[in-house]
MDAnalysis code that builds the backbone (N, CA, C; Angstrom):
import MDAnalysis as mda
import numpy as np

u = mda.Universe.empty(273, n_residues=91, atom_resindex=np.repeat(np.arange(91), 3), trajectory=True)
u.add_TopologyAttr("name", ["N", "CA", "C"] * 91)
u.add_TopologyAttr("resid", np.arange(1, 92))
u.add_TopologyAttr("resname", ["UNK", "UNK", "UNK", "UNK", "UNK", "UNK", "UNK", "UNK", "UNK", "UNK", "UNK", "UNK", "UNK", "UNK", "UNK", "UNK", "UNK", "UNK", "UNK", "UNK", "UNK", "UNK", "UNK", "UNK", "UNK", "UNK", "UNK", "UNK", "UNK", "UNK", "UNK", "UNK", "UNK", "UNK", "UNK", "UNK", "UNK", "UNK", "UNK", "UNK", "UNK", "UNK", "UNK", "UNK", "UNK", "UNK", "UNK", "UNK", "UNK", "UNK", "UNK", "UNK", "UNK", "UNK", "UNK", "UNK", "UNK", "UNK", "UNK", "UNK", "UNK", "UNK", "UNK", "UNK", "UNK", "UNK", "UNK", "UNK", "UNK", "UNK", "UNK", "UNK", "UNK", "UNK", "UNK", "UNK", "UNK", "UNK", "UNK", "UNK", "UNK", "UNK", "UNK", "UNK", "UNK", "UNK", "UNK", "UNK", "UNK", "UNK", "UNK"])
u.atoms.positions = np.array([
    [1.002, -0.845, -0.298],
    [0.089, -0.116, 0.257],
    [0.583, 1.390, 0.262],
    [0.752, 2.467, -0.647],
    [1.139, 3.656, -0.595],
    [1.174, 4.226, 0.874],
    [1.897, 5.318, 0.755],
    [2.572, 5.984, 1.705],
    [1.896, 7.449, 1.647],
    [0.963, 7.414, 0.378],
    [0.295, 8.384, -0.053],
    [-1.312, 8.509, 0.027],
    [-1.926, 8.970, 0.910],
    [-3.593, 9.224, 0.745],
    [-3.419, 10.381, -0.553],
    [-4.658, 9.685, -1.532],
    [-4.718, 10.414, -2.221],
    [-6.522, 10.763, -1.694],
    [-6.706, 12.567, -1.707],
    [-7.610, 13.303, -0.914],
    [-9.044, 13.289, -2.084],
    [-9.800, 13.217, -1.661],
    [-10.758, 13.960, -2.471],
    [-11.510, 14.511, -2.252],
    [-12.311, 15.323, -3.681],
    [-12.866, 16.446, -3.426],
    [-12.849, 17.207, -2.259],
    [-13.982, 16.248, -1.159],
    [-14.676, 17.107, -0.232],
    [-13.606, 16.925, 0.782],
    [-12.449, 16.193, 0.985],
    [-11.501, 16.180, 1.451],
    [-10.783, 17.878, 1.635],
    [-10.471, 18.081, 0.133],
    [-9.268, 19.199, 0.195],
    [-10.389, 20.558, 0.599],
    [-11.443, 20.656, -0.132],
    [-12.963, 21.699, 0.340],
    [-12.431, 21.526, 1.887],
    [-12.789, 20.405, 2.246],
    [-13.022, 20.437, 4.059],
    [-11.338, 21.126, 4.259],
    [-10.528, 20.991, 4.118],
    [-8.917, 21.759, 4.504],
    [-9.344, 22.527, 4.004],
    [-9.963, 23.278, 3.459],
    [-9.244, 24.254, 2.793],
    [-10.000, 25.442, 3.710],
    [-11.095, 24.922, 3.824],
    [-12.477, 25.238, 4.553],
    [-11.781, 25.432, 6.072],
    [-11.331, 24.591, 6.561],
    [-10.813, 24.749, 7.715],
    [-10.111, 25.628, 8.154],
    [-8.554, 25.698, 7.648],
    [-7.928, 26.386, 6.952],
    [-8.087, 27.702, 7.635],
    [-8.781, 28.159, 6.191],
    [-8.914, 29.864, 6.362],
    [-9.824, 29.647, 7.776],
    [-10.781, 29.291, 7.733],
    [-11.484, 29.271, 9.655],
    [-10.872, 29.779, 10.605],
    [-9.526, 29.108, 10.696],
    [-8.783, 28.768, 11.765],
    [-7.864, 30.035, 11.942],
    [-7.152, 30.684, 10.189],
    [-6.649, 31.503, 10.585],
    [-7.338, 32.685, 10.509],
    [-8.863, 32.427, 10.438],
    [-9.031, 34.272, 10.635],
    [-9.406, 35.010, 8.584],
    [-9.089, 34.037, 8.259],
    [-9.584, 34.555, 6.292],
    [-11.204, 34.969, 6.120],
    [-11.328, 36.065, 5.356],
    [-13.224, 36.488, 5.295],
    [-13.162, 35.660, 4.461],
    [-14.105, 34.600, 4.393],
    [-13.907, 33.872, 2.362],
    [-15.820, 33.343, 2.636],
    [-15.862, 33.104, 1.026],
    [-17.136, 32.929, 0.784],
    [-16.570, 31.690, 0.186],
    [-17.611, 30.652, -0.178],
    [-17.611, 28.817, -0.358],
    [-18.605, 28.572, -1.650],
    [-18.710, 29.869, -2.298],
    [-20.079, 29.436, -3.183],
    [-20.377, 30.409, -4.127],
    [-19.991, 29.911, -5.282],
    [-20.302, 31.655, -6.566],
    [-19.912, 30.682, -7.765],
    [-19.752, 31.690, -8.850],
    [-19.339, 31.318, -9.638],
    [-18.978, 31.834, -10.418],
    [-17.703, 31.322, -11.366],
    [-17.145, 31.674, -11.582],
    [-16.562, 32.019, -13.562],
    [-16.282, 32.822, -13.642],
    [-16.268, 33.318, -15.229],
    [-14.911, 33.166, -16.143],
    [-14.546, 32.449, -17.117],
    [-13.109, 32.886, -17.682],
    [-13.340, 32.945, -18.873],
    [-12.204, 34.369, -18.476],
    [-12.447, 35.251, -19.776],
    [-11.330, 34.672, -20.854],
    [-11.400, 35.599, -21.993],
    [-9.863, 35.383, -22.966],
    [-9.032, 36.149, -22.707],
    [-7.754, 36.114, -22.444],
    [-6.148, 36.662, -21.945],
    [-6.127, 36.984, -23.268],
    [-4.384, 37.735, -23.563],
    [-4.217, 38.980, -22.027],
    [-4.592, 39.997, -22.508],
    [-6.464, 40.673, -22.202],
    [-7.197, 41.300, -21.877],
    [-7.393, 42.140, -20.504],
    [-7.647, 43.403, -20.029],
    [-8.300, 42.976, -18.662],
    [-10.102, 43.848, -19.430],
    [-10.632, 43.438, -18.416],
    [-11.991, 43.426, -18.330],
    [-12.532, 44.926, -18.243],
    [-13.658, 45.486, -19.166],
    [-14.031, 46.907, -19.274],
    [-14.845, 47.027, -17.791],
    [-15.359, 48.808, -18.072],
    [-16.685, 48.392, -16.572],
    [-17.907, 47.503, -17.000],
    [-17.967, 48.146, -18.637],
    [-19.148, 47.836, -19.091],
    [-19.353, 46.137, -19.172],
    [-17.953, 45.475, -19.533],
    [-17.871, 44.078, -19.264],
    [-18.016, 43.400, -18.141],
    [-17.659, 44.268, -17.268],
    [-17.461, 43.743, -15.835],
    [-19.124, 44.031, -15.478],
    [-19.706, 44.656, -15.658],
    [-21.314, 44.734, -15.645],
    [-22.442, 43.798, -15.641],
    [-21.924, 43.464, -17.341],
    [-22.666, 42.733, -17.830],
    [-22.652, 40.832, -16.928],
    [-20.979, 40.871, -16.629],
    [-20.945, 39.446, -15.673],
    [-21.793, 39.783, -14.514],
    [-21.649, 40.540, -13.797],
    [-22.405, 40.993, -12.221],
    [-23.716, 40.552, -12.776],
    [-24.480, 41.526, -13.602],
    [-25.726, 41.150, -13.811],
    [-26.133, 39.456, -14.379],
    [-25.659, 38.632, -15.005],
    [-25.461, 37.722, -15.365],
    [-25.325, 37.088, -13.651],
    [-24.856, 37.319, -12.971],
    [-24.696, 36.224, -11.751],
    [-23.687, 35.665, -11.786],
    [-22.360, 36.375, -12.075],
    [-21.064, 35.947, -11.853],
    [-20.456, 36.042, -10.632],
    [-19.805, 35.526, -9.643],
    [-19.102, 36.333, -8.856],
    [-17.981, 36.742, -8.082],
    [-16.948, 35.943, -9.688],
    [-15.395, 36.169, -9.726],
    [-15.423, 35.983, -11.381],
    [-14.472, 36.845, -11.756],
    [-13.814, 37.022, -12.994],
    [-12.442, 36.793, -13.080],
    [-11.760, 35.746, -14.185],
    [-10.603, 35.328, -13.927],
    [-10.457, 34.998, -15.595],
    [-8.846, 34.677, -15.645],
    [-7.937, 34.494, -17.197],
    [-8.059, 33.257, -17.361],
    [-7.721, 32.448, -16.538],
    [-7.238, 30.372, -16.070],
    [-7.993, 29.465, -15.345],
    [-8.654, 29.927, -15.002],
    [-9.520, 28.973, -14.738],
    [-9.788, 27.382, -15.505],
    [-10.352, 27.818, -16.574],
    [-10.725, 27.036, -17.302],
    [-10.277, 25.673, -17.827],
    [-8.916, 26.544, -18.478],
    [-7.697, 25.616, -18.739],
    [-6.937, 24.505, -18.363],
    [-6.746, 25.101, -16.313],
    [-5.932, 24.311, -15.416],
    [-7.065, 23.224, -15.217],
    [-8.957, 23.651, -15.045],
    [-9.687, 22.406, -15.037],
    [-9.606, 21.383, -15.480],
    [-10.036, 22.107, -16.821],
    [-10.025, 20.379, -17.963],
    [-8.710, 20.238, -17.797],
    [-7.759, 20.011, -17.750],
    [-6.259, 19.647, -17.906],
    [-6.153, 18.750, -16.799],
    [-6.770, 19.036, -15.588],
    [-6.708, 18.776, -14.551],
    [-7.384, 17.217, -14.441],
    [-9.416, 17.338, -15.634],
    [-10.477, 16.369, -15.203],
    [-9.537, 15.313, -16.352],
    [-8.553, 15.665, -17.156],
    [-8.636, 14.561, -18.096],
    [-6.823, 13.206, -17.925],
    [-6.697, 14.823, -16.358],
    [-5.353, 13.720, -15.810],
    [-6.266, 12.801, -14.838],
    [-7.967, 13.057, -14.500],
    [-8.330, 12.675, -13.235],
    [-7.597, 12.754, -12.487],
    [-7.332, 14.119, -12.098],
    [-6.957, 14.257, -10.559],
    [-8.032, 15.519, -10.307],
    [-7.943, 15.509, -8.208],
    [-8.702, 15.977, -7.876],
    [-8.767, 17.614, -8.000],
    [-9.633, 19.039, -7.951],
    [-8.694, 20.067, -8.201],
    [-9.890, 20.798, -7.674],
    [-9.019, 22.079, -7.067],
    [-10.064, 22.687, -6.735],
    [-9.677, 24.265, -6.484],
    [-10.174, 25.268, -6.672],
    [-9.921, 26.641, -6.743],
    [-9.446, 27.583, -5.849],
    [-9.109, 28.344, -5.548],
    [-8.529, 29.510, -4.095],
    [-9.084, 31.078, -5.193],
    [-9.740, 31.793, -5.312],
    [-9.943, 33.090, -5.781],
    [-9.749, 34.367, -4.786],
    [-8.843, 34.938, -5.765],
    [-8.362, 35.843, -4.392],
    [-8.794, 37.252, -5.705],
    [-9.635, 38.301, -4.778],
    [-10.671, 39.091, -5.040],
    [-9.059, 39.927, -5.227],
    [-8.809, 40.680, -6.530],
    [-8.036, 42.035, -6.439],
    [-8.986, 42.984, -6.933],
    [-9.635, 43.324, -7.600],
    [-10.212, 44.779, -7.885],
    [-11.669, 44.836, -8.134],
    [-12.229, 45.509, -7.469],
    [-13.939, 45.001, -7.155],
    [-14.212, 45.761, -8.436],
    [-13.797, 46.434, -9.441],
    [-14.598, 47.636, -10.843],
    [-15.923, 47.482, -10.109],
    [-16.505, 46.975, -11.128],
    [-18.342, 47.286, -10.529],
    [-19.316, 46.579, -8.963],
    [-18.662, 46.032, -8.684],
    [-19.193, 44.586, -7.813],
    [-18.960, 46.173, -6.149],
    [-17.820, 46.887, -6.751],
    [-17.700, 47.626, -4.960],
    [-17.859, 48.653, -5.503],
    [-18.792, 49.582, -6.271],
    [-19.154, 51.422, -6.389],
    [-18.900, 52.439, -5.412],
    [-18.504, 53.155, -4.962],
    [-18.763, 54.572, -4.511],
    [-17.762, 54.270, -3.286],
])
């Protein structure tokens, strides 16, 4: 038997949830990610459309990574860090 334990998706999620709670990081464990084509920065109008469509996080890399992990039959999860509130937090 291997010395390594392969974590399931739920085990990975639970480990992340436990860790961010323990160290006190403000977090959300639900939402919808939209992947935009790169290289480009989103426009305010594009961001407004994404927000009105119900997307929570906009990024440029998740889809290719998730697709490759799926092809390799690997468990995969994403931790997104917000760096630009754009139209999500005006004023």
